[in-house]
N, CA, C and O atoms as a GROMACS GRO file, in nm:
protein
  500
    1MET      N    1   5.685   0.109   4.263
    1MET     CA    2   5.648   0.002   4.354
    1MET      C    3   5.666  -0.131   4.283
    1MET      O    4   5.616  -0.150   4.172
    2TRP      N    5   5.737  -0.222   4.346
    2TRP     CA    6   5.763  -0.356   4.294
    2TRP      C    7   5.644  -0.444   4.330
    2TRP      O    8   5.603  -0.446   4.446
    3SER      N    9   5.589  -0.517   4.235
    3SER     CA   10   5.477  -0.606   4.265
    3SER      C   11   5.516  -0.751   4.237
    3SER      O   12   5.582  -0.782   4.138
    4MET      N   13   5.472  -0.838   4.327
    4MET     CA   14   5.505  -0.979   4.315
    4MET      C   15   5.387  -1.063   4.359
    4MET      O   16   5.314  -1.026   4.451
    5ILE      N   17   5.370  -1.176   4.293
    5ILE     CA   18   5.269  -1.274   4.332
    5ILE      C   19   5.341  -1.400   4.375
    5ILE      O   20   5.430  -1.449   4.305
    6VAL      N   21   5.302  -1.453   4.490
    6VAL     CA   22   5.357  -1.578   4.542
    6VAL      C   23   5.249  -1.685   4.530
    6VAL      O   24   5.138  -1.668   4.582
    7CYS      N   25   5.280  -1.794   4.461
    7CYS     CA   26   5.185  -1.902   4.441
    7CYS      C   27   5.233  -2.026   4.516
    7CYS      O   28   5.336  -2.084   4.483
    8ASP      N   29   5.157  -2.066   4.617
    8ASP     CA   30   5.186  -2.187   4.695
    8ASP      C   31   5.053  -2.237   4.750
    8ASP      O   32   4.976  -2.158   4.805
    9ASP      N   33   5.026  -2.367   4.737
    9ASP     CA   34   4.897  -2.419   4.780
    9ASP      C   35   4.886  -2.437   4.931
    9ASP      O   36   4.776  -2.461   4.982
   10ASP      N   37   4.996  -2.425   5.004
   10ASP     CA   38   4.995  -2.432   5.150
   10ASP      C   39   4.984  -2.289   5.204
   10ASP      O   40   5.077  -2.210   5.188
   11ALA      N   41   4.872  -2.257   5.267
   11ALA     CA   42   4.845  -2.119   5.310
   11ALA      C   43   4.951  -2.065   5.407
   11ALA      O   44   4.994  -1.951   5.393
   12ALA      N   45   4.992  -2.146   5.503
   12ALA     CA   46   5.092  -2.101   5.601
   12ALA      C   47   5.227  -2.075   5.533
   12ALA      O   48   5.292  -1.975   5.561
   13GLU      N   49   5.267  -2.164   5.444
   13GLU     CA   50   5.393  -2.147   5.373
   13GLU      C   51   5.385  -2.028   5.279
   13GLU      O   52   5.483  -1.954   5.265
   14ARG      N   53   5.272  -2.007   5.214
   14ARG     CA   54   5.252  -1.892   5.125
   14ARG      C   55   5.270  -1.762   5.202
   14ARG      O   56   5.338  -1.671   5.155
   15GLU      N   57   5.210  -1.753   5.322
   15GLU     CA   58   5.224  -1.633   5.405
   15GLU      C   59   5.369  -1.611   5.445
   15GLU      O   60   5.417  -1.498   5.445
   16ARG      N   61   5.439  -1.719   5.480
   16ARG     CA   62   5.580  -1.709   5.518
   16ARG      C   63   5.663  -1.657   5.401
   16ARG      O   64   5.748  -1.570   5.418
   17LEU      N   65   5.639  -1.711   5.283
   17LEU     CA   66   5.714  -1.668   5.164
   17LEU      C   67   5.682  -1.524   5.126
   17LEU      O   68   5.771  -1.449   5.085
   18MET      N   69   5.556  -1.485   5.139
   18MET     CA   70   5.518  -1.346   5.110
   18MET      C   71   5.590  -1.250   5.204
   18MET      O   72   5.641  -1.147   5.162
   19ASP      N   73   5.592  -1.284   5.333
   19ASP     CA   74   5.660  -1.201   5.432
   19ASP      C   75   5.811  -1.194   5.404
   19ASP      O   76   5.871  -1.088   5.411
   20LEU      N   77   5.870  -1.309   5.372
   20LEU     CA   78   6.012  -1.315   5.341
   20LEU      C   79   6.044  -1.230   5.218
   20LEU      O   80   6.143  -1.156   5.217
   21ALA      N   81   5.962  -1.240   5.115
   21ALA     CA   82   5.983  -1.159   4.994
   21ALA      C   83   5.972  -1.010   5.026
   21ALA      O   84   6.054  -0.930   4.980
   22ARG      N   85   5.872  -0.971   5.106
   22ARG     CA   86   5.856  -0.830   5.144
   22ARG      C   87   5.981  -0.778   5.215
   22ARG      O   88   6.033  -0.671   5.184
   23ARG      N   89   6.029  -0.857   5.312
   23ARG     CA   90   6.146  -0.815   5.388
   23ARG      C   91   6.271  -0.805   5.301
   23ARG      O   92   6.347  -0.710   5.312
   24CYS      N   93   6.291  -0.904   5.213
   24CYS     CA   94   6.409  -0.902   5.125
   24CYS      C   95   6.402  -0.785   5.028
   24CYS      O   96   6.503  -0.720   5.002
   25LEU      N   97   6.285  -0.757   4.974
   25LEU     CA   98   6.269  -0.645   4.883
   25LEU      C   99   6.290  -0.512   4.956
   25LEU      O  100   6.353  -0.421   4.902
   26ALA      N  101   6.237  -0.501   5.078
   26ALA     CA  102   6.255  -0.379   5.156
   26ALA      C  103   6.403  -0.354   5.184
   26ALA      O  104   6.448  -0.239   5.179
   27GLU      N  105   6.478  -0.459   5.213
   27GLU     CA  106   6.622  -0.445   5.237
   27GLU      C  107   6.696  -0.399   5.112
   27GLU      O  108   6.803  -0.339   5.121
   28ARG      N  109   6.640  -0.426   4.996
   28ARG     CA  110   6.699  -0.381   4.869
   28ARG      C  111   6.651  -0.240   4.834
   28ARG      O  112   6.687  -0.186   4.730
   29GLY      N  113   6.569  -0.182   4.922
   29GLY     CA  114   6.520  -0.047   4.898
   29GLY      C  115   6.399  -0.040   4.808
   29GLY      O  116   6.364   0.067   4.758
   30ALA      N  117   6.335  -0.154   4.785
   30ALA     CA  118   6.218  -0.157   4.696
   30ALA      C  119   6.090  -0.160   4.778
   30ALA      O  120   6.070  -0.249   4.860
   31GLU      N  121   6.006  -0.062   4.755
   31GLU     CA  122   5.873  -0.067   4.814
   31GLU      C  123   5.798  -0.178   4.739
   31GLU      O  124   5.799  -0.181   4.616
   32ALA      N  125   5.734  -0.268   4.813
   32ALA     CA  126   5.679  -0.386   4.749
   32ALA      C  127   5.534  -0.413   4.786
   32ALA      O  128   5.491  -0.394   4.900
   33LYS      N  129   5.460  -0.459   4.685
   33LYS     CA  130   5.325  -0.510   4.706
   33LYS      C  131   5.333  -0.659   4.671
   33LYS      O  132   5.350  -0.696   4.555
   34VAL      N  133   5.321  -0.744   4.773
   34VAL     CA  134   5.332  -0.888   4.753
   34VAL      C  135   5.197  -0.950   4.786
   34VAL      O  136   5.146  -0.934   4.897
   35THR      N  137   5.140  -1.019   4.689
   35THR     CA  138   5.012  -1.086   4.708
   35THR      C  139   5.031  -1.236   4.688
   35THR      O  140   5.136  -1.281   4.641
   36GLY      N  141   4.930  -1.312   4.726
   36GLY     CA  142   4.942  -1.457   4.717
   36GLY      C  143   4.826  -1.522   4.648
   36GLY      O  144   4.717  -1.465   4.636
   37CYS      N  145   4.850  -1.644   4.602
   37CYS     CA  146   4.746  -1.727   4.543
   37CYS      C  147   4.782  -1.873   4.568
   37CYS      O  148   4.896  -1.906   4.599
   38ALA      N  149   4.683  -1.960   4.553
   38ALA     CA  150   4.701  -2.101   4.588
   38ALA      C  151   4.732  -2.191   4.469
   38ALA      O  152   4.793  -2.296   4.487
   39ASP      N  153   4.689  -2.153   4.349
   39ASP     CA  154   4.704  -2.246   4.237
   39ASP      C  155   4.704  -2.171   4.104
   39ASP      O  156   4.694  -2.048   4.100
   40TRP      N  157   4.715  -2.248   3.995
   40TRP     CA  158   4.722  -2.188   3.862
   40TRP      C  159   4.602  -2.100   3.829
   40TRP      O  160   4.622  -1.988   3.783
   41PRO      N  161   4.478  -2.146   3.849
   41PRO     CA  162   4.365  -2.058   3.814
   41PRO      C  163   4.370  -1.922   3.886
   41PRO      O  164   4.341  -1.819   3.826
   42GLU      N  165   4.405  -1.923   4.016
   42GLU     CA  166   4.417  -1.797   4.090
   42GLU      C  167   4.532  -1.713   4.037
   42GLU      O  168   4.519  -1.591   4.024
   43LEU      N  169   4.644  -1.776   4.006
   43LEU     CA  170   4.759  -1.703   3.952
   43LEU      C  171   4.725  -1.641   3.818
   43LEU      O  172   4.757  -1.525   3.792
   44ASP      N  173   4.660  -1.718   3.732
   44ASP     CA  174   4.619  -1.668   3.601
   44ASP      C  175   4.530  -1.544   3.615
   44ASP      O  176   4.551  -1.444   3.546
   45ALA      N  177   4.432  -1.552   3.704
   45ALA     CA  178   4.341  -1.438   3.725
   45ALA      C  179   4.416  -1.317   3.781
   45ALA      O  180   4.393  -1.204   3.737
   46ALA      N  181   4.507  -1.340   3.876
   46ALA     CA  182   4.582  -1.229   3.937
   46ALA      C  183   4.672  -1.160   3.836
   46ALA      O  184   4.680  -1.037   3.834
   47VAL      N  185   4.739  -1.238   3.752
   47VAL     CA  186   4.829  -1.180   3.652
   47VAL      C  187   4.750  -1.103   3.547
   47VAL      O  188   4.796  -0.999   3.499
   48LYS      N  189   4.633  -1.152   3.513
   48LYS     CA  190   4.551  -1.082   3.414
   48LYS      C  191   4.495  -0.951   3.469
   48LYS      O  192   4.471  -0.857   3.393
   49ARG      N  193   4.475  -0.943   3.603
   49ARG     CA  194   4.428  -0.818   3.665
   49ARG      C  195   4.536  -0.713   3.662
   49ARG      O  196   4.510  -0.596   3.631
   50ALA      N  197   4.658  -0.752   3.694
   50ALA     CA  198   4.770  -0.657   3.700
   50ALA      C  199   4.900  -0.734   3.681
   50ALA      O  200   4.937  -0.814   3.766
   51LEU      N  201   4.968  -0.710   3.571
   51LEU     CA  202   5.092  -0.780   3.541
   51LEU      C  203   5.196  -0.747   3.648
   51LEU      O  204   5.235  -0.631   3.662
   52PRO      N  205   5.242  -0.848   3.723
   52PRO     CA  206   5.338  -0.822   3.830
   52PRO      C  207   5.480  -0.810   3.777
   52PRO      O  208   5.509  -0.848   3.663
   53ASP      N  209   5.567  -0.756   3.860
   53ASP     CA  210   5.710  -0.748   3.827
   53ASP      C  211   5.777  -0.882   3.845
   53ASP      O  212   5.883  -0.907   3.788
   54GLY      N  213   5.716  -0.969   3.924
   54GLY     CA  214   5.772  -1.102   3.946
   54GLY      C  215   5.667  -1.199   3.995
   54GLY      O  216   5.570  -1.162   4.061
   55VAL      N  217   5.688  -1.326   3.960
   55VAL     CA  218   5.599  -1.434   4.004
   55VAL      C  219   5.687  -1.540   4.068
   55VAL      O  220   5.782  -1.589   4.006
   56LEU      N  221   5.655  -1.576   4.191
   56LEU     CA  222   5.726  -1.681   4.262
   56LEU      C  223   5.632  -1.800   4.276
   56LEU      O  224   5.526  -1.789   4.337
   57VAL      N  225   5.670  -1.913   4.219
   57VAL     CA  226   5.592  -2.035   4.230
   57VAL      C  227   5.667  -2.130   4.321
   57VAL      O  228   5.781  -2.168   4.292
   58ALA      N  229   5.603  -2.168   4.431
   58ALA     CA  230   5.664  -2.261   4.526
   58ALA      C  231   5.572  -2.382   4.539
   58ALA      O  232   5.516  -2.410   4.645
   59GLN      N  233   5.557  -2.452   4.428
   59GLN     CA  234   5.472  -2.571   4.426
   59GLN      C  235   5.558  -2.692   4.396
   59GLN      O  236   5.658  -2.685   4.325
   60ASP      N  237   5.517  -2.803   4.452
   60ASP     CA  238   5.595  -2.925   4.441
   60ASP      C  239   5.559  -3.008   4.319
   60ASP      O  240   5.447  -3.002   4.267
   61GLY      N  241   5.656  -3.087   4.276
   61GLY     CA  242   5.635  -3.188   4.175
   61GLY      C  243   5.576  -3.139   4.045
   61GLY      O  244   5.603  -3.028   4.000
   62VAL      N  245   5.494  -3.225   3.988
   62VAL     CA  246   5.435  -3.198   3.857
   62VAL      C  247   5.340  -3.080   3.862
   62VAL      O  248   5.326  -3.008   3.763
   63GLU      N  249   5.273  -3.058   3.975
   63GLU     CA  250   5.184  -2.942   3.987
   63GLU      C  251   5.262  -2.813   3.966
   63GLU      O  252   5.217  -2.723   3.896
   64GLY      N  253   5.380  -2.804   4.027
   64GLY     CA  254   5.465  -2.686   4.007
   64GLY      C  255   5.510  -2.673   3.863
   64GLY      O  256   5.510  -2.562   3.808
   65LEU      N  257   5.549  -2.784   3.802
   65LEU     CA  258   5.590  -2.782   3.662
   65LEU      C  259   5.476  -2.734   3.573
   65LEU      O  260   5.497  -2.654   3.482
   66ASN      N  261   5.357  -2.783   3.598
   66ASN     CA  262   5.241  -2.741   3.519
   66ASN      C  263   5.212  -2.592   3.537
   66ASN      O  264   5.183  -2.522   3.440
   67THR      N  265   5.222  -2.544   3.661
   67THR     CA  266   5.199  -2.401   3.687
   67THR      C  267   5.304  -2.316   3.617
   67THR      O  268   5.270  -2.216   3.553
   68ILE      N  269   5.430  -2.355   3.628
   68ILE     CA  270   5.538  -2.279   3.563
   68ILE      C  271   5.520  -2.278   3.412
   68ILE      O  272   5.535  -2.175   3.347
   69THR      N  273   5.487  -2.394   3.356
   69THR     CA  274   5.468  -2.403   3.212
   69THR      C  275   5.355  -2.310   3.167
   69THR      O  276   5.368  -2.241   3.066
   70SER      N  277   5.247  -2.309   3.241
   70SER     CA  278   5.134  -2.220   3.209
   70SER      C  279   5.170  -2.074   3.233
   70SER      O  280   5.135  -1.987   3.152
   71ALA      N  281   5.239  -2.046   3.342
   71ALA     CA  282   5.275  -1.908   3.376
   71ALA      C  283   5.371  -1.849   3.274
   71ALA      O  284   5.372  -1.728   3.253
   72LYS      N  285   5.453  -1.932   3.210
   72LYS     CA  286   5.546  -1.884   3.108
   72LYS      C  287   5.472  -1.814   2.994
   72LYS      O  288   5.528  -1.728   2.926
   73LEU      N  289   5.347  -1.850   2.975
   73LEU     CA  290   5.267  -1.785   2.871
   73LEU      C  291   5.236  -1.640   2.908
   73LEU      O  292   5.207  -1.558   2.822
   74LEU      N  293   5.241  -1.609   3.038
   74LEU     CA  294   5.205  -1.476   3.087
   74LEU      C  295   5.325  -1.388   3.118
   74LEU      O  296   5.321  -1.267   3.095
   75SER      N  297   5.431  -1.448   3.169
   75SER     CA  298   5.542  -1.368   3.217
   75SER      C  299   5.669  -1.450   3.218
   75SER      O  300   5.667  -1.569   3.250
   76ARG      N  301   5.781  -1.387   3.183
   76ARG     CA  302   5.911  -1.455   3.194
   76ARG      C  303   5.978  -1.419   3.327
   76ARG      O  304   6.092  -1.460   3.351
   77LYS      N  305   5.912  -1.344   3.410
   77LYS     CA  306   5.968  -1.295   3.536
   77LYS      C  307   5.937  -1.394   3.648
   77LYS      O  308   5.865  -1.362   3.742
   78LEU      N  309   5.993  -1.516   3.637
   78LEU     CA  310   5.956  -1.624   3.726
   78LEU      C  311   6.068  -1.668   3.819
   78LEU      O  312   6.186  -1.668   3.784
   79ILE      N  313   6.026  -1.707   3.938
   79ILE     CA  314   6.111  -1.775   4.036
   79ILE      C  315   6.038  -1.905   4.066
   79ILE      O  316   5.917  -1.905   4.088
   80TRP      N  317   6.112  -2.016   4.067
   80TRP     CA  318   6.048  -2.145   4.093
   80TRP      C  319   6.124  -2.221   4.201
   80TRP      O  320   6.243  -2.249   4.188
   81PHE      N  321   6.052  -2.254   4.307
   81PHE     CA  322   6.103  -2.341   4.412
   81PHE      C  323   6.021  -2.469   4.410
   81PHE      O  324   5.898  -2.463   4.406
   82SER      N  325   6.088  -2.584   4.413
   82SER     CA  326   6.018  -2.712   4.409
   82SER      C  327   6.084  -2.810   4.504
   82SER      O  328   6.200  -2.795   4.542
   83ASP      N  329   6.007  -2.912   4.544
   83ASP     CA  330   6.062  -3.014   4.632
   83ASP      C  331   6.151  -3.112   4.556
   83ASP      O  332   6.235  -3.178   4.617
   84LEU      N  333   6.134  -3.122   4.427
   84LEU     CA  334   6.213  -3.213   4.344
   84LEU      C  335   6.305  -3.135   4.253
   84LEU      O  336   6.286  -3.016   4.231
   85ASP      N  337   6.404  -3.203   4.200
   85ASP     CA  338   6.497  -3.137   4.111
   85ASP      C  339   6.438  -3.129   3.970
   85ASP      O  340   6.447  -3.223   3.892
   86PHE      N  341   6.380  -3.015   3.941
   86PHE     CA  342   6.326  -2.987   3.808
   86PHE      C  343   6.417  -2.886   3.736
   86PHE      O  344   6.371  -2.811   3.650
   87GLY      N  345   6.545  -2.885   3.772
   87GLY     CA  346   6.639  -2.790   3.716
   87GLY      C  347   6.647  -2.795   3.564
   87GLY      O  348   6.654  -2.691   3.499
   88VAL      N  349   6.646  -2.916   3.507
   88VAL     CA  350   6.654  -2.929   3.361
   88VAL      C  351   6.530  -2.868   3.296
   88VAL      O  352   6.539  -2.797   3.195
   89GLN      N  353   6.413  -2.896   3.355
   89GLN     CA  354   6.290  -2.839   3.300
   89GLN      C  355   6.290  -2.688   3.314
   89GLN      O  356   6.248  -2.616   3.223
   90ALA      N  357   6.339  -2.638   3.428
   90ALA     CA  358   6.346  -2.493   3.448
   90ALA      C  359   6.439  -2.430   3.344
   90ALA      O  360   6.409  -2.323   3.291
   91TYR      N  361   6.550  -2.496   3.318
   91TYR     CA  362   6.644  -2.446   3.216
   91TYR      C  363   6.578  -2.442   3.079
   91TYR      O  364   6.587  -2.342   3.007
   92ARG      N  365   6.510  -2.550   3.043
   92ARG     CA  366   6.443  -2.556   2.912
   92ARG      C  367   6.335  -2.450   2.898
   92ARG      O  368   6.311  -2.399   2.788
   93LEU      N  369   6.269  -2.416   3.010
   93LEU     CA  370   6.164  -2.314   3.008
   93LEU      C  371   6.219  -2.173   3.027
   93LEU      O  372   6.142  -2.076   3.030
   94CYS      N  373   6.352  -2.160   3.040
   94CYS     CA  374   6.418  -2.030   3.059
   94CYS      C  375   6.369  -1.959   3.185
   94CYS      O  376   6.353  -1.836   3.185
   95VAL      N  377   6.344  -2.034   3.292
   95VAL     CA  378   6.306  -1.975   3.420
   95VAL      C  379   6.431  -1.908   3.478
   95VAL      O  380   6.533  -1.974   3.496
   96PRO      N  381   6.425  -1.778   3.506
   96PRO     CA  382   6.544  -1.707   3.554
   96PRO      C  383   6.605  -1.762   3.683
   96PRO      O  384   6.726  -1.754   3.702
   97PHE      N  385   6.523  -1.820   3.772
   97PHE     CA  386   6.578  -1.873   3.898
   97PHE      C  387   6.499  -1.996   3.939
   97PHE      O  388   6.376  -1.991   3.954
   98PHE      N  389   6.570  -2.107   3.958
   98PHE     CA  390   6.512  -2.231   4.010
   98PHE      C  391   6.598  -2.278   4.125
   98PHE      O  392   6.721  -2.270   4.119
   99CYS      N  393   6.533  -2.328   4.231
   99CYS     CA  394   6.605  -2.385   4.343
   99CYS      C  395   6.514  -2.484   4.415
   99CYS      O  396   6.392  -2.468   4.416
  100GLN      N  397   6.576  -2.585   4.474
  100GLN     CA  398   6.498  -2.681   4.550
  100GLN      C  399   6.459  -2.624   4.685
  100GLN      O  400   6.531  -2.543   4.744
  101LYS      N  401   6.343  -2.668   4.733
  101LYS     CA  402   6.297  -2.632   4.867
  101LYS      C  403   6.387  -2.703   4.968
  101LYS      O  404   6.449  -2.803   4.932
  102PRO      N  405   6.396  -2.656   5.089
  102PRO     CA  406   6.318  -2.548   5.149
  102PRO      C  407   6.370  -2.411   5.107
  102PRO      O  408   6.487  -2.394   5.073
  103VAL      N  409   6.279  -2.313   5.110
  103VAL     CA  410   6.314  -2.176   5.074
  103VAL      C  411   6.375  -2.108   5.197
  103VAL      O  412   6.309  -2.090   5.299
  104SER      N  413   6.500  -2.073   5.184
  104SER     CA  414   6.569  -2.002   5.292
  104SER      C  415   6.578  -1.854   5.257
  104SER      O  416   6.549  -1.814   5.144
  105ARG      N  417   6.618  -1.774   5.353
  105ARG     CA  418   6.636  -1.631   5.329
  105ARG      C  419   6.741  -1.609   5.220
  105ARG      O  420   6.723  -1.525   5.132
  106ARG      N  421   6.850  -1.684   5.225
  106ARG     CA  422   6.958  -1.670   5.126
  106ARG      C  423   6.907  -1.702   4.986
  106ARG      O  424   6.938  -1.630   4.891
  107LYS      N  425   6.831  -1.809   4.972
  107LYS     CA  426   6.776  -1.846   4.841
  107LYS      C  427   6.680  -1.738   4.790
  107LYS      O  428   6.681  -1.704   4.672
  108MET      N  429   6.598  -1.685   4.880
  108MET     CA  430   6.504  -1.579   4.840
  108MET      C  431   6.581  -1.455   4.794
  108MET      O  432   6.546  -1.395   4.693
  109GLU      N  433   6.684  -1.417   4.868
  109GLU     CA  434   6.764  -1.301   4.831
  109GLU      C  435   6.829  -1.320   4.694
  109GLU      O  436   6.830  -1.228   4.612
  110GLN      N  437   6.883  -1.440   4.669
  110GLN     CA  438   6.945  -1.469   4.540
  110GLN      C  439   6.842  -1.462   4.427
  110GLN      O  440   6.869  -1.405   4.321
  111ALA      N  441   6.725  -1.519   4.451
  111ALA     CA  442   6.620  -1.520   4.349
  111ALA      C  443   6.576  -1.378   4.315
  111ALA      O  444   6.566  -1.342   4.198
  112LEU      N  445   6.549  -1.299   4.417
  112LEU     CA  446   6.504  -1.162   4.393
  112LEU      C  447   6.613  -1.077   4.330
  112LEU      O  448   6.584  -0.992   4.244
  113SER      N  449   6.736  -1.098   4.370
  113SER     CA  450   6.848  -1.026   4.309
  113SER      C  451   6.856  -1.055   4.160
  113SER      O  452   6.873  -0.964   4.079
  114ARG      N  453   6.844  -1.181   4.124
  114ARG     CA  454   6.849  -1.220   3.982
  114ARG      C  455   6.733  -1.156   3.906
  114ARG      O  456   6.750  -1.107   3.794
  115LEU      N  457   6.616  -1.158   3.966
  115LEU     CA  458   6.498  -1.104   3.900
  115LEU      C  459   6.505  -0.952   3.885
  115LEU      O  460   6.455  -0.896   3.787
  116MET      N  461   6.567  -0.886   3.984
  116MET     CA  462   6.568  -0.739   3.984
  116MET      C  463   6.688  -0.679   3.910
  116MET      O  464   6.693  -0.558   3.893
  117GLU      N  465   6.782  -0.760   3.866
  117GLU     CA  466   6.898  -0.706   3.793
  117GLU      C  467   6.848  -0.623   3.676
  117GLU      O  468   6.778  -0.674   3.588
  118GLY      N  469   6.883  -0.499   3.675
  118GLY     CA  470   6.840  -0.413   3.565
  118GLY      C  471   6.696  -0.366   3.574
  118GLY      O  472   6.646  -0.305   3.480
  119GLY      N  473   6.628  -0.393   3.686
  119GLY     CA  474   6.492  -0.347   3.703
  119GLY      C  475   6.391  -0.458   3.679
  119GLY      O  476   6.430  -0.572   3.656
  120PRO      N  477   6.264  -0.427   3.684
  120PRO     CA  478   6.158  -0.527   3.671
  120PRO      C  479   6.162  -0.605   3.540
  120PRO      O  480   6.111  -0.718   3.534
  121GLU      N  481   6.220  -0.550   3.435
  121GLU     CA  482   6.222  -0.618   3.306
  121GLU      C  483   6.332  -0.723   3.299
  121GLU      O  484   6.342  -0.792   3.198
  122ALA      N  485   6.414  -0.737   3.401
  122ALA     CA  486   6.530  -0.826   3.395
  122ALA      C  487   6.494  -0.970   3.364
  122ALA      O  488   6.573  -1.041   3.302
  123GLY      N  489   6.377  -1.014   3.406
  123GLY     CA  490   6.338  -1.152   3.377
  123GLY      C  491   6.304  -1.176   3.232
  123GLY      O  492   6.284  -1.291   3.192
  124GLU      N  493   6.296  -1.072   3.153
  124GLU     CA  494   6.254  -1.088   3.014
  124GLU      C  495   6.372  -1.085   2.918
  124GLU      O  496   6.376  -1.004   2.825
  125ARG      N  497   6.469  -1.171   2.941
  125ARG     CA  498   6.585  -1.177   2.853
  125ARG      C  499   6.563  -1.280   2.747
  125ARG      O  500   6.650  -1.300   2.662
   0.00000   0.00000   0.00000
């Protein structure tokens, strides 16, 4: 079972992203458990309870950068969507997939494909 945590402070957008991730994973033949959280403290607690196969952070601006920077301490299996171009920071942090919002189905499929290459450990290169 593939496990993923989606972190977004907007509850409606978080639910949309969780549903999109479930559908994309199901199409890849992966049974998935996708949970959500609103911010870094919730993400930190969730990851400490059960290390996920992937973490998707869809937070804007500096808040997203701070969450990604902190999350890197826990897992290299990250996907980051932001409203601003933080591509250079994502590269420096070795985030496997970064893309600007809005999150489309195509972007989600690309992100999950990159993360799943070679199995759940693919993000740990």
